C-alpha positions in Angstrom: 0.1 -0.2 0.0 1.1 3.6 -0.4 1.6 6.0 2.7 3.1 8.8 3.4 6.2 9.5 5.3 8.7 11.8 6.4 12.1 10.8 5.2 14.9 11.5 6.1 17.5 11.8 3.3 20.9 13.2 4.4 22.4 13.2 8.2 22.5 16.9 8.0 19.4 17.9 5.7 15.8 18.1 6.3 12.8 15.5 5.8 11.1 15.4 3.0 8.0 14.4 2.8 7.6 11.3 0.5 4.9 8.8 -1.0 6.1 5.5 -0.2 4.9 2.0 -1.3 4.7 -0.5 2.1 4.6 -4.2 2.0 2.0 -5.8 3.6 3.0 -6.9 7.3 4.7 -10.4 7.1 4.7 -12.7 10.2 5.0 -11.3 13.5 4.1 -7.7 11.7 0.9 -5.2 12.2 -0.4 -2.7 9.7 -1.2 0.5 11.7 -2.5 4.2 11.1 -0.5 5.8 12.6 -2.3 8.3 14.4 0.7 10.8 16.4 4.4 10.1 16.5 6.3 11.6 19.5 9.3 13.3 18.6 12.4 12.3 20.6 16.3 12.7 20.7 16.9 9.6 20.0 15.6 10.3 16.6 18.7 12.1 15.5 20.8 9.3 15.9 21.2 8.9 12.6 21.8 12.2 12.0 25.0 11.6 13.5 28.9 9.9 12.3 29.2 6.3 12.3 25.4 5.5 12.8 24.2 2.0 12.2 21.2 3.3 10.2 22.8 6.1 7.8 19.9 7.8 5.7 17.6 7.8 3.7 15.5 6.3 6.6 11.7 6.8 8.3 12.6 7.5 12.0 9.8 7.9 14.7 9.4 5.7 17.5 6.9 6.6 19.8 3.5 5.9 18.0 -0.1 5.4 18.2 -2.7 4.6 15.9 -5.4 1.7 15.2 -4.1 -1.4 13.3 -5.2 -2.1 10.3 -4.2 -5.6 9.3 -1.9 -8.5 10.4 0.1 -10.6 9.5 0.8 -14.2 9.8 0.9 -15.9 13.5 0.1 -12.7 14.9 -2.2 -13.2 18.0 -1.4 -9.8 20.6 -3.6 -8.0 18.6 -6.6 -7.9 15.8 -7.9 -5.8 13.1 -9.6 -2.1 14.4 -7.1 -2.6 17.8 -6.0 0.8 19.2 -2.2 0.7 20.2 0.6 2.7 21.3 4.0 1.4 19.6 7.2 0.8 22.2 10.2 -0.5 21.1 11.3 -4.3 19.8 12.9 -7.4 21.6 13.1 -10.7 20.5 10.6 -12.3 23.6 12.9 -15.4 23.8 16.3 -14.3 25.5 17.2 -14.1 29.1 16.4 -11.0 30.2 13.0 -10.8 27.9 12.0 -14.3 29.6 12.4 -12.5 33.0 10.3 -9.6 32.3 13.2 -7.2 31.3 12.9 -6.5 27.3 14.8 -3.4 27.4 17.8 -5.7 27.9 17.1 -7.8 25.3 20.0 -9.6 23.5 19.7 -7.9 20.5 17.9 -4.7 21.2 20.0 -2.7 19.6 19.9 -4.9 16.3 16.1 -5.1 16.6 15.8 -0.8 17.4 18.9 1.0 15.9 19.8 -0.8 12.2 16.2 0.1 11.1 15.5 -2.9 9.1 14.6 -6.2 10.1 17.1 -8.6 11.6 17.5 -10.4 8.1 18.4 -7.2 6.3 15.4 -6.4 4.7 13.0 -2.9 5.1 9.9 -3.6 3.6 9.4 -0.5 2.0 10.4 1.6 -1.3 10.6 5.3 -2.7 9.0 6.4 -5.6 12.3 5.4 -7.8 11.7 2.2 -6.2 15.0 2.4 -4.0 14.6 0.7 -0.5 14.0 3.1 2.2 15.3 1.7 6.0 11.5 1.9 7.9 12.5 -0.9 10.8 13.5 1.8 13.2 12.6 0.8 16.7 10.5 -1.8 14.8 8.3 1.1 13.6 9.5 4.2 11.8 5.7 5.8 13.1 6.9 8.6 11.3 4.6 8.2 8.4 0.8 7.9 7.8 1.0 4.0 8.2 3.8 2.3 9.7 4.2 -1.5 9.6 5.4 -2.7 13.2 6.7 -5.5 15.1 3.8 -7.4 17.0 6.0 -7.3 20.1 5.8 -3.2 20.0 2.3 -2.8 20.3 0.7 -2.8 23.2 -3.2 -2.6 23.4 -5.3 0.2 24.7 -8.6 0.7 25.2 -10.4 2.8 22.2 -12.0 5.9 24.4 -8.1 6.9 25.1 -6.9 10.0 23.0 -4.7 8.3 20.7 -3.1 11.8 19.6 -2.1 11.8 22.8 -0.8 8.7 23.4 2.6 8.4 21.1 5.1 9.9 24.0 4.0 6.6 26.0 6.0 4.5 24.0 10.0 5.4 24.7 10.2 8.9 26.3 7.5 8.8 29.0 8.4 5.1 29.7 11.9 5.4 29.8 11.6 8.1 32.4 8.7 7.3 34.7 9.7 3.7 34.0 13.6 4.4 35.7 11.8 5.6 38.6 9.2 3.3 39.2 11.6 0.0 37.7 14.9 0.3 36.9 16.0 2.4 40.3 12.8 1.5 42.2 12.8 4.6 44.0 11.0 4.2 47.0 8.4 6.9 48.8 10.3 9.4 51.0 14.1 9.0 48.9 15.4 12.0 47.7 16.1 12.5 43.9 18.1 14.6 41.7 16.7 14.5 38.2 19.5 16.4 35.9 17.5 17.7 32.6 13.9 18.6 32.8 12.6 17.8 29.1 10.1 14.8 28.6 12.2 12.2 30.0 13.2 14.1 33.1 9.8 15.1 33.5 8.1 11.9 33.6 10.6 11.1 36.2 9.9 14.3 38.3 5.9 12.8 37.9 6.5 9.2 38.8 8.6 10.4 42.1 5.7 12.1 43.2 3.5 9.1 42.7 5.5 7.0 44.5 6.0 9.6 46.9 10.0 10.2 46.6 11.2 13.4 48.5 12.9 15.7 48.4 12.3 16.1 44.7 14.8 18.6 42.9 14.8 19.5 39.1 17.8 20.8 37.3 18.1 22.6 34.1 19.2 25.5 31.8 15.9 26.4 30.9 13.5 28.4 33.0 10.3 27.5 31.8 11.2 24.2 32.4 12.1 24.3 35.9 9.0 26.4 36.5 6.8 23.4 34.9 8.8 20.9 37.0 7.9 22.6 40.2 4.1 22.6 38.6 4.5 18.3 38.1 5.6 17.6 41.3 9.4 19.1 41.8 9.8 20.1 45.7 12.7 22.3 44.3 13.8 23.0 40.9 18.0 24.3 40.8 19.7 26.4 37.9 21.8 24.1 35.5 24.8 26.5 35.4 25.3 27.3 38.9 29.0 27.0 40.1 27.7 25.5 43.4 25.3 22.9 42.2 26.4 20.1 44.5 26.7 22.2 47.5 23.5 23.8 46.9 21.8 19.4 46.2 23.8 18.6 49.5 22.1 20.9 51.5 18.9 19.8 50.5 19.2 16.2 50.4 21.3 16.0 54.2 24.6 15.3 52.7 24.0 13.5 49.6 20.9 12.0 47.4 19.3 8.6 47.5 19.4 8.3 43.1 20.4 11.1 40.5 19.1 10.5 36.6 20.5 11.5 34.1 19.2 12.6 30.9 21.2 14.7 29.0 24.3 13.0 28.7 26.6 15.3 29.1 30.0 14.3 31.1 29.9 17.6 33.2 26.4 17.0 34.4 27.4 13.5 34.8 30.2 14.5 37.0 27.7 16.2 38.9 25.1 13.7 39.5 27.4 11.4 40.6 29.1 13.7 42.7 25.5 14.9 44.5 25.2 11.1 45.9 25.5 10.1 49.5 27.0 7.2 50.2 24.5 4.2 48.9 23.6 6.3 46.1 22.4 5.3 42.5 22.9 7.4 39.8 21.0 6.1 36.6 22.0 7.4 33.5 19.6 7.6 29.8 21.3 10.3 28.0 23.4 9.2 24.6 26.9 10.1 26.1 29.2 11.3 22.9 32.3 10.9 24.8 33.9 8.7 27.5 33.4 9.6 31.2 36.1 9.6 33.6 36.1 9.9 37.4 38.6 10.7 40.2 40.1 7.8 41.8 37.2 8.1 44.5 34.1 9.3 43.0 32.4 5.9 43.1 33.6 4.7 45.9 30.3 3.1 48.1 27.9 4.7 45.0 26.3 3.2 41.9 25.8 4.3 38.2 24.0 1.7 35.7 22.9 2.8 32.4 19.1 2.3 32.0 17.3 1.9 28.7 13.5 1.8 28.4 13.5 2.5 32.3 14.1 -1.2 32.5 10.5 -1.1 31.5 8.2 -3.8 30.1 5.5 -2.0 28.5 2.6 -4.7 28.0 3.0 -3.8 32.1 4.2 0.1 32.4 2.5 1.7 29.8 -1.1 0.5 30.8 0.2 1.7 34.9 1.3 4.7 33.3 -2.5 5.2 31.4 -4.4 4.8 34.6 -2.5 6.8 36.8 -3.3 9.4 33.9 -6.7 8.6 33.9 -6.6 9.3 37.6 -4.9 12.4 37.4 -1.9 11.6 39.0 -0.1 11.6 35.4 -0.2 14.6 33.6 1.9 14.0 30.8 0.0 15.4 27.8 0.7 18.7 29.7 4.5 18.3 28.1 2.7 18.2 24.5 2.8 20.1 21.7 1.5 18.9 18.4 2.0 19.3 14.8 1.3 18.4 11.6 3.4 15.6 9.7 4.5 18.5 7.4 5.6 20.5 9.9 8.0 17.9 11.2 11.8 19.8 10.2 9.8 22.5 12.6 9.2 20.4 15.3 12.6 18.9 15.2 14.4 22.3 15.6 11.4 23.5 18.2 12.9 20.1 20.4 16.4 20.5 19.8 16.1 24.0 20.8 14.1 23.1 24.1 11.3 25.4 23.9 9.0 22.3 23.5 8.8 19.6 25.6 7.3 17.0 23.8 6.7 17.4 19.9 3.8 15.3 18.8 3.2 14.7 15.2 -0.1 13.9 13.7 0.3 11.8 10.6 -3.4 10.9 9.8 -4.2 14.8 10.1 -5.9 15.5 6.9 -4.8 11.9 5.0 
């Protein structure tokens, strides 16, 4: 079938809106009409030198929509189901079997290469050329996408699909890190570095579990103000030269948990330095240079890299939806919507920090 997609043709170029041809869903795949697709900083990875998924590629990995067809062997979903699309996993390795699919043995191959494991893509452009279309098992910056069945989480049909896309990755990562991977407890202190969508999801989840104090650190005043509204008990300017000392003062000597969403090695050093003995620092930002620590920086402390919050989307996404329904997880306050044709405007708004979570609406007008 034909679909309209935002195709990244060059690493340093704009997305181009093109008509593409999709193969029908194969074994273990579903065809989804995309209603919304959140834009995440991970979507810029194909722009980086040496990326495993070079252009031409359709990115987008926070889709939500309606299932229009299913391939052979699909049992989890049916035609007409409303769904959120998350990351892909194998379902068979030890991590998947113990309910931790973000740590699937094949996570990188299934999500960052833009193709099936056999190298195929299933999408061609108007000239018949192949376009990578398996970004996180979905490539949802399009009016339709073919997604892996394990990406798909069925949701109630009365929910607003135009809001749900970000639950598939960014919101899942922030909230899941607090609820699952770090397992932040009531009364524990948490410092969140970076008050973007992932960081603010962590702040909201920390409020849900009764953590405190919850401190948000960012360079943008409007994001800090939003963090305070969503559950942060304190907000701090990330440019402060005495940032670690301020955190130690607010937490009685150091935080129980710190959470970095920036990938900036200087920020990470502060996140580790702000921990108390026995504290745990979780990292979700993609680092672009090596991290080094002085000989005693990690003494009595833990630092871990976190993927997708360590969360099983089939478990945590329904939990987040239930919290949203109850009014205690207002993730939709982070969203600003854009038509698919405005994807380059949305990308600039995301990278500049002007918009916390741009959400594209590919099916509008289609």
